[in-house]
Legacy VTK file of the C-alpha trace (Angstrom):
# vtk DataFile Version 3.0
C-alpha trace
ASCII
DATASET POLYDATA
POINTS 407 float
0.281 0.087 0.463
1.084 3.722 -0.712
-0.223 6.811 0.368
-0.070 10.408 -0.556
-0.926 13.330 0.477
-2.113 16.206 -1.369
-1.949 19.635 0.479
-3.463 22.867 -1.753
-2.264 25.347 1.083
-5.411 28.148 2.130
-8.222 26.720 -0.708
-10.573 26.659 1.718
-12.558 29.821 1.698
-15.789 31.603 2.221
-18.717 32.643 -0.137
-18.003 35.026 -2.311
-20.954 37.775 -3.911
-19.185 38.184 -6.960
-19.255 34.078 -7.103
-23.060 34.007 -6.864
-22.017 33.200 -2.845
-20.037 30.390 -4.100
-16.408 29.685 -2.124
-13.295 29.940 -4.821
-13.806 25.804 -5.021
-17.365 25.569 -5.192
-17.086 27.626 -8.156
-14.120 26.360 -9.804
-13.697 23.474 -12.334
-12.777 20.545 -10.526
-13.939 17.825 -12.529
-11.572 15.023 -10.954
-11.971 16.469 -7.229
-16.188 15.875 -8.210
-15.667 12.643 -9.476
-13.060 11.457 -6.407
-15.667 13.143 -4.194
-18.220 10.154 -5.451
-16.209 7.409 -3.553
-14.661 9.051 -1.198
-14.394 10.140 2.630
-15.506 13.356 2.523
-15.253 15.575 6.070
-13.579 18.509 8.316
-11.032 18.507 10.578
-9.590 21.380 13.094
-5.942 22.289 11.629
-4.922 24.399 14.663
-4.779 23.733 17.936
-7.385 26.179 19.860
-5.013 29.170 20.984
-2.429 28.819 18.186
-2.049 30.880 14.455
-3.265 30.345 11.898
-0.067 29.516 9.400
0.722 26.802 7.313
4.021 25.668 9.695
1.632 24.947 12.293
-1.058 23.406 9.597
1.625 21.058 8.113
3.005 19.552 11.994
-0.819 18.518 12.401
-1.500 16.452 9.280
1.568 14.638 9.679
0.374 13.769 12.780
2.906 16.261 15.030
1.095 18.101 18.033
1.970 21.392 17.544
1.147 22.599 20.729
3.899 20.072 21.651
6.338 20.399 19.578
6.001 24.124 17.660
8.470 26.306 18.733
8.427 28.621 16.048
8.233 29.527 11.949
11.458 30.283 11.171
13.569 27.858 13.090
11.339 25.627 10.507
12.371 26.612 7.799
15.905 26.652 9.310
15.951 22.861 8.744
14.525 23.200 5.434
16.799 26.002 3.920
19.967 24.106 2.985
23.099 25.671 2.808
25.584 25.337 -0.310
27.425 22.644 2.058
24.325 20.455 1.769
23.513 20.814 5.489
20.556 22.160 7.465
20.509 25.780 8.954
21.537 24.767 12.588
20.598 26.630 15.136
23.022 27.120 18.913
21.671 26.981 21.901
21.243 30.768 22.811
20.046 31.494 19.424
16.449 32.509 18.036
15.581 32.335 14.457
13.498 34.839 12.895
11.450 34.643 9.720
11.989 37.906 7.584
10.004 39.128 4.558
11.476 41.812 2.464
7.801 44.017 2.260
6.599 46.878 1.085
5.345 50.033 3.113
3.245 52.777 2.153
5.803 55.911 0.853
3.151 58.671 1.463
4.403 59.756 4.908
7.634 61.528 6.040
11.124 58.852 6.596
10.851 59.342 10.379
7.193 58.307 11.046
7.825 55.280 10.429
5.521 53.843 12.672
2.074 55.502 10.211
3.183 53.736 7.657
1.107 50.873 6.131
1.325 47.501 4.707
0.974 47.343 1.198
2.625 44.068 0.548
3.738 41.374 2.264
6.005 40.149 -0.698
7.276 42.988 -1.881
5.274 42.490 -5.208
7.365 39.287 -5.452
10.730 40.462 -5.589
12.257 37.912 -7.639
14.654 36.017 -5.690
17.983 37.642 -8.033
16.495 41.283 -6.915
16.351 40.006 -3.079
19.647 38.959 -2.507
20.928 42.061 -4.018
18.851 43.364 -1.705
20.103 41.609 1.210
24.142 42.441 -0.073
22.743 46.457 1.294
21.673 45.244 4.836
24.808 43.416 5.411
26.914 45.745 7.271
23.305 46.404 9.191
23.251 42.949 10.322
26.880 42.141 10.502
27.044 45.585 13.659
24.771 43.399 15.280
25.682 40.407 15.390
23.332 39.049 13.040
23.219 36.432 9.953
20.703 36.196 7.327
19.860 33.566 4.587
17.862 33.948 1.547
15.174 31.790 1.017
13.432 32.551 -2.588
12.252 35.849 -3.265
10.622 38.013 -0.502
11.547 35.103 1.748
14.751 35.177 4.328
15.704 34.323 7.713
17.240 35.409 10.085
19.479 34.056 13.103
21.210 35.947 16.628
21.184 36.218 20.222
18.181 35.175 21.962
15.709 38.045 23.208
12.389 38.842 22.779
10.211 37.333 20.630
7.062 38.092 22.146
4.022 40.593 19.405
5.818 39.550 16.400
2.952 39.706 13.811
2.750 37.783 10.675
2.819 40.872 7.498
0.008 39.408 6.139
-2.246 39.537 9.246
-1.646 43.489 8.784
-2.144 44.326 5.439
-3.750 47.600 4.610
-3.037 48.455 8.667
-0.815 50.324 10.365
2.756 48.705 11.643
2.961 51.448 14.559
0.705 48.835 17.076
2.931 45.563 15.175
5.822 46.940 15.586
8.405 44.556 18.051
8.429 45.081 21.465
12.229 44.298 21.313
14.150 47.574 21.020
17.086 45.910 18.562
14.104 44.456 16.558
12.221 47.825 16.683
15.284 49.174 15.286
16.622 46.814 12.689
12.842 47.102 10.851
13.471 50.808 10.972
16.832 51.214 9.590
16.329 48.618 6.781
13.881 51.130 5.157
16.297 53.802 5.906
18.354 51.764 4.113
16.280 50.719 1.434
13.581 52.908 0.492
16.217 54.513 -2.249
18.548 52.189 -2.758
19.354 51.660 -6.826
16.910 48.254 -6.732
14.660 49.955 -5.915
14.310 52.965 -7.741
14.280 50.669 -10.645
11.479 48.751 -9.525
9.632 52.073 -9.304
10.522 52.845 -12.497
9.142 49.783 -13.785
5.894 50.189 -12.369
7.065 48.030 -9.306
6.500 47.806 -5.661
9.707 48.108 -3.525
11.076 46.288 -1.378
11.287 48.925 1.749
11.542 47.542 4.464
12.347 44.065 6.302
9.851 42.598 8.607
10.712 39.789 11.705
8.256 37.576 12.513
7.826 33.485 13.531
10.886 33.591 15.578
11.760 30.790 17.938
14.375 28.341 19.289
15.720 25.445 17.861
12.849 22.481 16.622
12.954 19.057 17.927
11.050 15.829 16.138
10.005 12.701 16.509
11.182 10.653 12.967
9.143 10.028 11.223
10.114 6.437 9.877
9.733 5.839 13.516
6.694 7.134 14.141
4.546 5.227 11.469
7.318 2.801 9.861
7.469 4.527 6.583
10.038 5.686 4.356
8.725 9.466 3.350
8.956 12.265 0.910
7.843 15.946 0.212
7.382 17.716 -2.499
7.589 21.648 -1.897
9.113 24.934 -3.123
8.256 25.976 0.440
10.474 26.151 2.945
8.564 25.475 5.830
7.551 22.370 4.472
10.468 21.425 3.513
11.752 22.003 7.502
9.401 19.446 8.561
10.226 17.375 6.106
14.444 17.631 7.288
13.259 17.974 11.116
11.841 14.139 10.371
13.876 12.480 8.312
11.928 12.392 5.227
13.696 13.365 2.013
13.055 16.243 0.542
12.849 16.056 -3.979
13.716 18.968 -6.003
11.156 19.736 -8.667
12.973 22.148 -11.583
10.499 24.976 -11.733
8.511 24.714 -8.160
7.938 28.199 -7.954
6.450 28.222 -4.461
3.884 30.649 -5.897
1.254 30.986 -8.706
3.678 30.642 -11.560
4.637 27.013 -10.011
5.143 24.393 -12.755
2.114 22.094 -11.695
2.744 19.422 -14.029
6.409 18.910 -13.276
5.230 18.558 -9.442
2.407 16.294 -10.425
5.554 13.759 -12.069
7.677 13.920 -9.774
4.537 12.286 -6.720
3.542 9.829 -9.645
7.595 8.948 -10.089
7.870 9.146 -5.924
4.843 7.338 -5.468
4.554 4.769 -7.670
8.244 3.632 -8.953
10.403 4.717 -6.051
10.511 3.097 -2.734
8.644 5.408 -0.452
5.212 4.808 1.024
4.612 8.037 1.667
4.656 11.322 -0.461
3.220 14.124 0.816
3.018 17.239 -2.399
2.617 20.875 -1.268
1.589 23.321 -3.834
1.186 27.068 -2.780
-0.869 28.703 -5.582
-3.529 29.331 -3.775
-2.204 30.374 -0.112
-0.361 33.188 -2.559
-3.453 34.102 -4.723
-5.291 34.558 -0.952
-2.691 36.959 0.019
-3.276 39.288 -3.035
-7.078 39.234 -2.851
-6.624 37.715 -6.426
-9.621 36.160 -6.892
-9.474 35.148 -9.851
-6.452 33.961 -9.304
-6.892 32.003 -6.816
-9.635 29.830 -8.402
-7.648 29.878 -11.762
-4.515 27.861 -9.358
-7.472 25.570 -7.577
-8.204 25.143 -11.116
-5.162 24.046 -12.517
-4.130 21.970 -9.456
-7.521 19.734 -9.575
-6.248 19.520 -14.223
-2.647 19.197 -14.039
-1.343 17.480 -10.544
-4.399 15.633 -9.103
-6.055 14.813 -12.300
-2.012 12.957 -13.909
-2.073 11.287 -10.402
-5.234 9.850 -10.077
-5.158 8.478 -13.445
-1.764 7.300 -12.907
-2.359 5.464 -10.116
-5.168 3.987 -12.250
-3.390 2.996 -14.151
-0.530 1.671 -12.504
-3.523 -0.546 -10.655
-1.210 -0.226 -7.484
-3.758 0.295 -3.795
-2.989 3.994 -3.018
-4.706 6.273 -0.750
-4.663 9.492 -1.266
-5.735 12.442 1.288
-6.309 15.987 -0.142
-6.887 18.901 1.869
-5.458 22.312 1.983
-3.671 22.960 5.494
-5.878 26.287 6.499
-8.444 29.169 4.865
-7.058 31.869 3.425
-9.471 34.539 3.226
-9.162 36.220 -0.467
-11.688 39.224 0.586
-9.649 40.104 4.168
-6.102 38.438 3.117
-5.426 36.025 5.688
-6.078 32.725 7.306
-8.709 31.637 9.929
-8.485 28.391 12.210
-12.001 27.085 10.031
-11.463 23.278 10.407
-10.342 22.710 6.403
-12.646 19.853 4.108
-10.609 17.140 3.534
-11.353 14.217 1.595
-9.700 10.477 1.451
-9.645 8.456 -1.821
-8.903 4.696 -1.599
-7.869 3.101 -5.119
-9.307 -0.178 -4.005
-12.662 0.207 -3.405
-15.770 2.764 -2.872
-15.514 4.426 0.564
-17.813 7.222 0.044
-20.651 9.148 -1.716
-20.880 13.174 -2.222
-21.756 14.767 -4.965
-18.696 17.254 -4.760
-15.376 18.083 -2.477
-16.214 20.841 -1.186
-16.607 23.991 2.189
-20.418 23.199 1.907
-20.193 19.014 1.206
-17.699 19.204 4.159
-19.751 20.920 6.648
-22.342 18.313 6.593
-19.227 15.823 8.526
-18.307 15.753 11.903
-15.200 17.392 13.178
-12.262 15.101 13.766
-11.173 18.161 16.538
-7.408 16.629 17.005
-5.955 17.221 13.399
-2.766 14.788 13.934
-5.412 11.699 13.585
-6.231 12.284 10.712
-2.545 10.650 8.367
-3.922 7.857 10.972
-7.583 7.225 9.042
-4.844 7.508 6.139
-2.631 4.701 7.522
-5.851 2.255 7.991
-6.751 -0.291 6.037
LINES 1 408
407 0 1 2 3 4 5 6 7 8 9 10 11 12 13 14 15 16 17 18 19 20 21 22 23 24 25 26 27 28 29 30 31 32 33 34 35 36 37 38 39 40 41 42 43 44 45 46 47 48 49 50 51 52 53 54 55 56 57 58 59 60 61 62 63 64 65 66 67 68 69 70 71 72 73 74 75 76 77 78 79 80 81 82 83 84 85 86 87 88 89 90 91 92 93 94 95 96 97 98 99 100 101 102 103 104 105 106 107 108 109 110 111 112 113 114 115 116 117 118 119 120 121 122 123 124 125 126 127 128 129 130 131 132 133 134 135 136 137 138 139 140 141 142 143 144 145 146 147 148 149 150 151 152 153 154 155 156 157 158 159 160 161 162 163 164 165 166 167 168 169 170 171 172 173 174 175 176 177 178 179 180 181 182 183 184 185 186 187 188 189 190 191 192 193 194 195 196 197 198 199 200 201 202 203 204 205 206 207 208 209 210 211 212 213 214 215 216 217 218 219 220 221 222 223 224 225 226 227 228 229 230 231 232 233 234 235 236 237 238 239 240 241 242 243 244 245 246 247 248 249 250 251 252 253 254 255 256 257 258 259 260 261 262 263 264 265 266 267 268 269 270 271 272 273 274 275 276 277 278 279 280 281 282 283 284 285 286 287 288 289 290 291 292 293 294 295 296 297 298 299 300 301 302 303 304 305 306 307 308 309 310 311 312 313 314 315 316 317 318 319 320 321 322 323 324 325 326 327 328 329 330 331 332 333 334 335 336 337 338 339 340 341 342 343 344 345 346 347 348 349 350 351 352 353 354 355 356 357 358 359 360 361 362 363 364 365 366 367 368 369 370 371 372 373 374 375 376 377 378 379 380 381 382 383 384 385 386 387 388 389 390 391 392 393 394 395 396 397 398 399 400 401 402 403 404 405 406
């Protein structure tokens, strides 16, 4: 028996007036998901424990069977495990070190530079800045970080990490949670971190990279934003926990970090970007190869696109991302499974709701679907939030993977 989880990041949402009250998932053309629904189990699962911030870090741990209440230390330490440096090893935190997730962001520019706290969070991705430009931006900040005894690590696009001495991490708010809001009440309580943010704006706002971006009609990456801080993460081996050899396919460091931390294998896919322009087909082909032709018992495939579109407030982009996942990812994978005649159980779900109107995550229980290639285990007309709402909620989300693994 083989097992597959497909995580469509942020796919779940509320009904939209523009769609006649339908959610993006129920409105989208999802022929394969709806075909699977007619012979699958559908329900709702709580992926975000009470009192915890809704995000892919917490939800990812839950979906893979790790209790965030027990093991979670922060998002950045997970990403440290997922960011592999040239020497082919993860970033390991010392006992006195804290890692922070560091976004390049766009703050409004209609106030004087001295009024940093009055600026509003315009875009948490700095206009989906390219990795090449992002690296140039970070080099401008090198002297600042050296002076403050911090080390930065680049990921992709706007995503970076900052590692340094242990200081207060309370009150660090994800930038995608305060889009359009004034940043003043969300600035770090610690004076060192507050200084880093303010100084980054002074150094970046009129640097050559941003001046060029403005001329091209793009948003500037005019500040850093720190969040998700925490100390080193420790996870039980996935193989020891479930006696299954696992593989992860994802373009984002947080899922790669969970995989590395639990001893799973990270599989690289050329063209996987972690944004809406990812190569959906390439991800599907790599998942098929790993699932059906390589010695893995379990594969987790993560796709970021619906979440990215939601944070941009792009309803049509979210619908398109969902349709691409159905047509270019799920359809070829299910076809390959059916052609192979191998026994496979598949779990499909979003990790959390991402509301396209508000551009934020919520902790509402998400709809899930479990498909078994051997037999019909349910009968639903479609897979979406409405269909799942008629079912009971699995309150302990860490138990869902056990349901998948059950025979």
